[in-house]
C-alpha positions as CSV (number, residue, x, y, z in Angstrom):
1,X,0.1,0.0,0.1
2,X,1.3,3.5,-0.8
3,X,2.1,5.7,1.9
4,X,1.4,8.8,0.4
5,X,-1.2,10.2,-2.2
6,X,-1.3,13.7,-3.6
7,X,-4.6,14.6,-5.6
8,X,-3.8,17.9,-7.8
9,X,-6.3,19.0,-10.1
10,X,-8.4,22.3,-11.1
11,X,-11.2,23.6,-9.0
12,X,-14.4,21.8,-9.5
13,X,-12.5,18.6,-10.3
14,X,-13.6,16.4,-7.4
15,X,-10.4,16.5,-5.5
16,X,-12.6,16.7,-2.0
17,X,-14.8,14.1,-3.2
18,X,-12.0,11.7,-3.9
19,X,-10.0,12.5,-0.7
20,X,-13.0,11.5,1.2
21,X,-13.5,8.4,-0.6
22,X,-9.7,7.3,-0.2
23,X,-10.1,8.2,3.5
24,X,-13.4,5.9,3.6
25,X,-11.5,3.3,2.1
26,X,-8.6,3.1,4.1
27,X,-10.7,3.3,7.3
28,X,-13.3,0.6,6.3
29,X,-11.7,-1.8,3.7
30,X,-8.3,-1.4,4.8
31,X,-8.8,-1.1,8.5
32,X,-6.3,1.6,8.9
33,X,-7.1,3.3,12.2
34,X,-8.0,6.9,11.9
35,X,-4.9,8.3,14.1
36,X,-2.7,7.3,11.0
37,X,-4.5,9.2,8.2
38,X,-3.8,12.4,7.7
39,X,-6.4,14.3,4.8
40,X,-5.1,17.8,4.1
41,X,-7.1,20.5,2.1
42,X,-6.0,24.2,1.0
43,X,-9.4,25.5,2.3
44,X,-11.9,25.4,5.5
45,X,-14.4,25.0,3.1
46,X,-13.0,21.9,1.7
47,X,-12.3,20.5,5.1
48,X,-15.8,21.0,6.3
49,X,-17.1,19.4,3.3
50,X,-14.9,16.5,3.6
51,X,-15.7,15.9,7.2
52,X,-19.4,16.2,6.0
53,X,-19.1,13.7,3.5
54,X,-17.2,11.1,5.8
55,X,-19.7,11.6,8.9
56,X,-22.6,11.2,6.6
57,X,-21.2,7.9,5.1
58,X,-20.3,6.6,8.6
59,X,-23.7,7.7,9.9
60,X,-25.5,5.8,6.8
61,X,-23.4,2.8,7.9
62,X,-24.1,2.7,11.4
63,X,-27.8,3.5,10.8
64,X,-27.8,0.9,8.4
65,X,-26.3,-1.6,10.6
66,X,-28.6,-0.7,13.7
67,X,-31.8,-1.5,11.4
68,X,-30.4,-4.8,10.4
69,X,-30.6,-6.0,13.8
């Protein structure tokens, strides 16, 4: 597994989406602990969007698991 990923693209190209997707993949598929993942963006807006995407996905997974019981 690669230790570092750099995502470079122009505005509106989906960098924040891709970074969120990669974070979730590391967390859920590769079992990397959150304390070992560093995700950096250039703006507070992008960081907020990333946080909301990640938390929204985790919430959806948690609620789905709760409803399956």
